[in-house]
C-alpha positions in Angstrom: 47.4 277.3 100.1 47.1 279.7 103.0 47.3 283.4 102.6 47.3 286.2 105.1 44.6 288.9 104.9 47.1 291.5 103.8 48.0 289.4 100.8 44.4 288.8 99.7 41.8 291.1 98.2 38.4 289.6 97.3 36.0 291.1 94.8 32.3 290.3 95.1 29.1 291.3 93.5 30.4 291.8 89.9 29.3 290.2 86.7 31.1 289.1 83.5 30.4 290.3 80.0 27.6 287.7 79.7 25.9 288.9 82.9 27.0 285.9 85.0 27.9 286.4 88.7 31.7 286.8 89.1 33.6 286.7 92.4 37.3 286.1 92.8 40.3 286.9 95.0 43.6 288.4 94.0 46.6 286.8 95.7 50.1 287.9 95.0 49.1 289.3 91.6 47.1 286.3 90.4 43.4 285.3 90.3 42.3 282.8 92.9 39.0 281.4 94.1 37.1 283.7 96.5 38.7 283.9 100.0 36.6 285.7 102.6 39.5 286.0 105.0 41.0 288.9 103.0 39.9 292.5 102.3 36.5 292.6 100.6 35.6 295.0 97.8 32.0 295.1 96.8 31.5 295.6 93.0 27.7 295.2 92.9 26.4 296.6 89.7 29.7 296.5 87.9 30.9 294.5 85.0 34.4 293.0 85.1 36.5 292.1 82.0 40.0 290.9 81.7 42.5 293.6 80.8 42.8 294.3 77.1 45.9 292.9 75.4 47.2 295.0 72.5 49.1 292.3 70.7 50.5 294.4 67.9 51.6 298.0 68.4 54.7 300.2 68.6 55.4 301.4 72.1 58.5 303.5 72.0 57.4 305.1 68.7 54.0 305.9 70.4 55.7 307.6 73.3 58.0 309.6 71.0 55.2 310.5 68.6 53.3 312.1 71.5 55.8 314.9 71.3 55.9 315.4 67.5 53.9 317.5 65.0 50.6 315.6 64.3 49.1 316.1 60.9 46.0 313.9 61.3 43.6 316.7 61.0 45.1 318.1 57.7 42.8 317.4 54.7 44.7 319.3 52.0 48.3 320.1 51.2 47.9 323.8 52.2 47.0 322.8 55.7 50.0 320.5 55.9 52.3 323.2 54.7 50.9 325.7 57.2 51.2 323.2 60.1 54.9 322.6 59.2 55.4 326.4 59.0 53.9 327.0 62.4 55.8 324.1 64.1 59.1 325.3 62.6 58.5 328.7 64.1 57.7 327.4 67.5 60.4 324.6 67.5 63.3 326.2 65.6 66.1 323.6 66.2 66.9 320.1 64.9 64.9 317.8 62.7 61.3 318.7 62.2 59.5 315.3 62.5 55.8 315.0 61.8 53.4 312.1 61.9 50.1 311.0 60.4 50.6 312.7 57.0 48.1 311.2 54.6 47.8 312.3 51.0 44.7 310.2 50.3 42.7 312.9 52.2 43.6 315.4 49.5 41.1 315.8 46.6 43.6 314.6 44.0 45.5 312.2 46.4 48.8 313.7 45.2 51.8 313.7 47.5 53.5 316.9 48.6 57.0 317.3 47.3 60.3 318.3 48.9 60.1 321.6 47.1 56.9 322.6 49.0 58.6 321.7 52.3 61.8 323.6 51.2 59.7 326.7 50.8 58.8 326.8 54.5 61.8 325.1 56.0 64.8 325.4 53.7 67.6 325.2 56.2 66.6 322.3 58.5 65.7 318.7 57.8 61.9 317.9 57.6 60.4 314.5 57.5 56.6 313.8 57.3 55.9 310.2 58.2 52.8 308.7 56.4 50.0 307.6 58.6 50.6 303.9 57.7 54.3 304.1 58.7 55.5 302.8 55.3 56.3 306.1 53.6 57.3 309.6 54.2 58.0 313.0 52.6 61.5 314.5 53.1 62.7 318.0 52.2 66.0 318.6 50.4 68.0 319.1 53.7 66.8 315.7 55.1 67.8 313.9 51.8 71.2 315.6 52.0 71.8 314.5 55.6 70.8 310.9 54.7 73.3 310.9 51.8 70.6 310.7 49.1 71.9 312.3 45.8 70.2 312.6 42.4 71.9 309.3 41.2 71.2 307.3 44.4 70.0 303.8 43.5 66.7 302.6 45.1 67.3 300.2 48.0 66.0 296.7 47.7 62.4 296.8 48.9 62.1 300.6 48.6 61.8 303.5 46.2 63.1 307.1 46.1 60.2 308.4 44.0 61.2 310.6 41.0 59.2 312.7 38.6 58.9 312.2 34.9 62.3 313.9 34.4 64.0 311.8 36.9 64.2 314.4 39.7 63.8 313.2 43.3 60.4 314.4 44.6 61.1 313.7 48.3 58.5 310.9 48.4 60.0 307.8 50.1 58.5 304.4 50.0 59.4 301.4 52.3 63.1 300.9 52.7 63.8 304.3 51.2 61.7 305.8 54.0 63.6 303.8 56.5 67.0 305.0 55.2 66.1 308.7 55.5 64.3 308.4 58.8 67.4 306.6 60.2 69.5 309.7 59.5 67.6 311.6 62.3 69.3 311.5 65.7 68.5 308.3 67.6 66.7 308.7 70.9 68.8 308.2 74.0 68.2 305.3 76.5 66.5 307.7 78.8 64.3 309.2 76.1 63.3 305.6 75.1 62.6 304.6 78.7 60.5 307.8 79.2 58.6 307.1 76.0 57.7 303.5 77.2 56.4 304.9 80.5 54.5 307.7 78.7 52.9 305.3 76.2 52.2 302.6 78.8 50.5 305.1 81.1 48.2 306.2 78.3 47.4 302.7 77.3 46.6 301.7 80.9 44.0 304.5 81.1 42.3 302.8 78.1 42.0 299.4 79.9 45.1 297.9 78.3 47.2 295.8 80.7 49.6 294.2 78.2 51.0 295.4 74.9 53.3 294.0 72.3 56.0 296.1 70.6 56.1 294.7 67.1 59.3 296.3 65.8 61.8 296.3 68.6 65.3 297.2 67.3 64.1 300.1 65.1 67.1 302.1 66.2 69.3 299.9 68.4 68.1 296.5 69.8 70.3 296.5 72.9 69.3 300.0 73.9 65.6 299.4 73.3 65.6 296.2 75.2 67.2 298.0 78.1 64.7 300.8 77.9 61.8 298.3 78.0 63.3 296.5 80.9 64.0 299.7 82.9 60.5 301.0 82.2 58.9 297.7 83.3 60.8 298.0 86.6 60.2 301.7 87.2 56.9 303.2 86.3 55.3 301.5 83.2 51.9 300.2 84.5 51.4 297.6 81.8 53.1 294.3 80.8 55.4 294.4 77.8 55.9 291.8 75.0 58.7 292.5 72.5 59.2 291.2 68.9 62.7 292.0 67.7 63.3 292.9 64.0 64.8 289.9 62.2 67.9 291.7 61.2 68.8 292.7 64.8 68.8 289.0 65.8 70.0 287.2 62.7 71.3 289.9 60.3 74.2 292.3 60.0 72.8 294.4 62.9 72.6 291.5 65.2 73.9 292.0 68.7 76.0 289.1 70.3 73.7 286.3 71.4 75.4 286.2 74.8 74.5 289.9 75.3 71.0 289.3 74.1 70.6 286.3 76.5 72.0 288.4 79.4 69.5 291.2 78.9 66.5 288.8 78.5 67.4 286.8 81.5 67.4 290.0 83.7 63.8 290.7 82.8 60.8 289.7 84.9 59.1 287.6 82.3 55.6 288.4 83.7 56.3 292.2 83.3 58.5 292.2 80.2 59.5 289.4 77.8 61.1 289.0 74.4 58.3 287.0 72.6 59.5 286.6 69.0 61.0 288.1 65.9 59.4 290.3 63.2 59.7 290.3 59.4 58.0 292.7 56.9 56.8 290.9 53.8 55.2 293.9 52.0 54.0 297.4 52.4 50.7 299.1 53.0 47.5 300.0 51.0 47.7 303.8 51.7 51.1 304.1 50.1 50.2 301.6 47.3 53.1 299.3 48.4 51.1 296.3 49.7 51.8 293.3 47.4 48.3 292.7 45.9 46.8 290.8 43.0 45.6 293.3 40.4 46.5 297.0 40.6 46.1 300.0 42.8 43.8 302.7 41.2 46.2 305.6 42.0 49.4 304.1 40.6 48.5 301.2 38.4 51.1 299.1 40.2 50.6 296.0 42.3 52.8 296.9 45.3 56.0 295.2 46.3 57.4 292.3 48.2 60.2 293.4 50.6 62.3 290.3 49.9 62.5 287.8 47.1 60.5 284.6 47.8 63.8 282.7 48.2 65.2 285.1 50.7 62.0 285.3 52.7 61.8 281.6 53.0 65.4 281.5 54.2 64.6 284.1 56.9 61.5 282.3 58.2 63.3 279.0 58.1 66.3 280.2 60.1 64.2 281.8 62.9 61.9 278.7 63.1 64.8 276.3 63.4 66.2 278.3 66.3 62.9 278.1 68.1 61.6 281.6 67.5 58.0 282.7 67.1 57.9 284.6 63.8 55.4 287.5 63.3 55.2 288.6 59.6 53.6 291.9 58.4 51.6 291.0 55.4 48.7 293.2 54.1 48.2 292.2 50.4 46.8 288.9 49.2 49.9 288.2 47.1 52.1 288.7 50.1 50.0 286.5 52.3 50.4 283.6 49.9 54.1 283.9 50.3 53.9 283.9 54.1 51.6 280.9 54.2 54.0 279.1 51.9 56.8 279.8 54.3 54.9 278.9 57.4 53.7 275.6 55.8 57.4 274.5 55.7 58.1 275.2 59.4 58.1 272.6 62.2 54.9 274.0 63.8 53.0 276.8 61.9 50.8 277.3 65.0 53.8 279.0 66.7 53.8 281.8 64.1 51.7 284.9 63.3 50.5 286.9 60.3 50.0 290.5 61.1 47.2 292.3 59.3 46.2 289.9 56.4 43.8 292.5 55.2 43.0 291.1 51.7 41.9 287.5 51.7 40.2 285.2 49.2 38.0 282.3 50.3 40.8 279.8 49.5 43.2 281.8 51.6 40.8 281.9 54.5 40.5 278.1 54.4 44.3 277.7 54.2 44.9 279.9 57.2 42.4 277.8 59.2 44.2 274.7 58.1 47.7 276.0 59.0 46.5 277.2 62.4 49.0 280.1 62.4 47.7 283.1 64.3 46.2 286.1 62.5 46.3 289.4 64.2 44.0 292.1 62.7 43.3 295.8 63.5 39.6 296.6 62.9 40.2 300.3 63.8 41.9 300.6 60.4 38.5 300.5 58.7 37.4 303.4 60.8 40.5 305.6 60.3 41.7 304.7 56.7 38.4 303.8 54.9 38.9 306.9 52.6 42.3 305.6 51.6 41.2 302.1 50.9 38.4 303.3 48.7 40.7 305.5 46.7 43.4 302.9 46.3 41.3 299.8 45.7 37.8 301.0 44.7 34.6 300.4 46.7 34.1 296.7 45.7 37.6 295.5 46.7 37.8 297.7 49.8 34.4 296.4 51.1 35.8 292.9 51.8 39.0 294.0 53.7 39.6 292.4 57.1 37.4 289.3 56.9 37.0 288.7 60.6 33.7 286.8 60.4 35.0 284.5 57.7 38.1 283.6 59.6 36.2 282.9 62.8 33.7 280.7 61.0 36.5 278.8 59.3 38.2 278.2 62.7 41.3 280.3 62.1 43.0 281.6 65.3 42.2 285.3 65.2 42.9 288.1 67.5 42.6 291.9 67.6 45.1 294.7 68.2 45.6 298.4 67.2 49.0 299.0 65.6 49.2 302.2 67.5 50.5 304.9 66.9 49.3 304.3 63.3 45.9 304.8 64.8 44.8 306.3 68.2 44.3 302.8 69.5 41.4 303.0 72.0 40.4 299.3 72.1 36.7 300.2 72.0 37.1 301.9 68.7 38.5 298.6 67.3 35.8 296.5 69.0 33.0 298.7 67.7 34.4 298.8 64.2 34.5 294.9 64.2 31.0 294.6 65.6 29.5 297.2 63.3 31.8 297.7 60.4 31.8 301.3 59.0 29.8 302.3 56.0 31.2 300.8 52.8 32.5 297.7 54.4 30.7 294.4 54.1 28.5 293.9 57.2 28.6 290.1 56.7 32.1 290.3 58.2 30.8 291.7 61.5 31.5 289.8 64.7 29.5 289.8 67.9 30.4 291.9 70.9 31.3 288.9 73.0 33.5 287.6 70.2 35.2 291.0 69.9 35.9 291.2 73.6 37.4 287.7 73.6 39.6 288.5 70.6 40.9 291.6 72.4 41.7 289.7 75.7 42.1 285.9 75.8 42.9 285.4 72.1 45.2 288.3 72.0 47.1 286.9 75.0 47.4 283.6 73.2 48.8 285.3 70.1 51.6 286.6 72.4 52.4 283.1 73.7 50.6 283.8 77.0 48.0 281.1 76.7 46.7 280.2 80.1 48.6 282.9 82.0 46.5 286.0 81.2 43.5 287.2 79.2 40.8 285.6 81.3 39.5 285.8 84.9 40.4 282.3 86.0 42.4 280.9 89.0 46.1 281.0 88.4 46.1 283.6 85.7 47.7 287.1 86.2 45.2 289.4 87.8 44.8 292.0 85.1 41.2 293.2 84.9 38.9 296.2 84.3 35.9 297.4 86.2 33.0 299.1 84.4 29.9 300.8 85.7 27.1 298.6 84.2 27.4 297.8 80.5 31.1 297.9 79.3 32.0 300.8 77.0 34.7 303.4 76.7 32.5 305.8 78.7 31.8 303.4 81.6 35.3 302.3 82.4 35.9 302.8 86.1 39.3 301.3 86.9 42.1 299.1 85.5 44.0 296.7 87.6 47.4 295.3 86.7 50.0 293.7 89.0 48.5 295.3 92.1 48.1 298.7 90.6 44.7 300.3 90.1 44.4 303.1 87.6 41.2 305.0 88.2 39.9 306.4 85.0 38.1 309.7 85.1 34.6 310.0 83.7 33.9 312.6 81.0 33.9 316.0 82.6 35.9 314.8 85.6 39.5 315.2 86.5 41.9 314.8 83.6 44.7 313.0 85.4 44.2 309.4 86.5 45.3 308.6 90.1 46.8 305.4 91.2 46.6 303.4 94.4 47.7 300.1 95.5 45.1 297.4 95.4 
């Protein structure tokens, strides 16, 4: 194929992660073999990696959270209360929404109650979302606006926590948390679109060139799909892959299939694509709602399955028969058994994904390898939530969480992601946590740097259904790549290229705002 010089840019002198010489051309947004007839860019001394693929995150929530009260630095309840008091003073109107609340940082690991929040904000709704996204603390006003009364029955798959006398404490677990958070005003289409652009711009600065939203339809599936489409066409510098919540496709909240098809067909599938559907099978370790064998040290319970096994099998079976890729959130070992049972009955388990799979026995590792379903893990969790895992499970059980080495050795299809905004989500934090697991976590589960890079690029792309089209610097693949000064690290990133856009990343101490130029 012939290309004009204006269509072709050739990069020479660079090396890949293994130190091998790497030269290539970019033609119409794709990698091609070197073509000296185009513009030449000399990258001598640089290392070039494929763009990172964050195959499990929450993009609109990330963009919205960037404008909420952040409680991540609060290590006791007094600090949380004072942070809420200060935010309420500076932002006097509407719902007070906070993120990254984490009671396991407190000495006694005891939750705040609605009464403590009422004392500083009695006349407006307050909702503190837990750092794991599966729980929250509401004040009395928020409960009232959500229609929660003293006699309200717990929803299936959730709990309105009560004290020993039966009084609502304001602690909300799983579906109860979703019910109250849904009472807050929904973001508008424009607010959602702006959130996608805001989040995408931040991720691009970190070397991410493609990200998967793993809960599309949190508010309104049609509006969210339109927001992602509009953002992909007007300002979002990364590619977008979307996994719609099962209920918004097949359940009571489903939009008409004709309308869904119309929106999807309007998308540029390279830039933005509906990739599958998402189901939650259990909760999280930090809130003691993951479905585990044995018991949590803080509650004595063993977590909860969101659905009965019969209902869960029905949901997976329906999506599979209609040709969907199914991604299932499963953290506890008891939950993961249920997911593997369901996947084993599908036409092709390799098409489906288990998200997290944090607690695995040897037989479960072997079974995942045999099923060949994809497993998407988030090593950064060990870095951010180690304190929580130790308190909830004890040091011995916590040490074996996220068995990356075991899965790789068994031949299971593994990939890495972040689950942002649950964590900050710099890919290098996850990579480094997988290569050198934090203190207290079994070092026998470490992976090599080259493996971690592959799991965050090529293998993550394959988890999204993008096998062969991105995630590697090879002819015919989408030309998403990063340039590093010397050895790749979060400090040496120079620029990120995606679809003809270069984001030049400032070095520490340099300019704070990234500039963009056409490449």
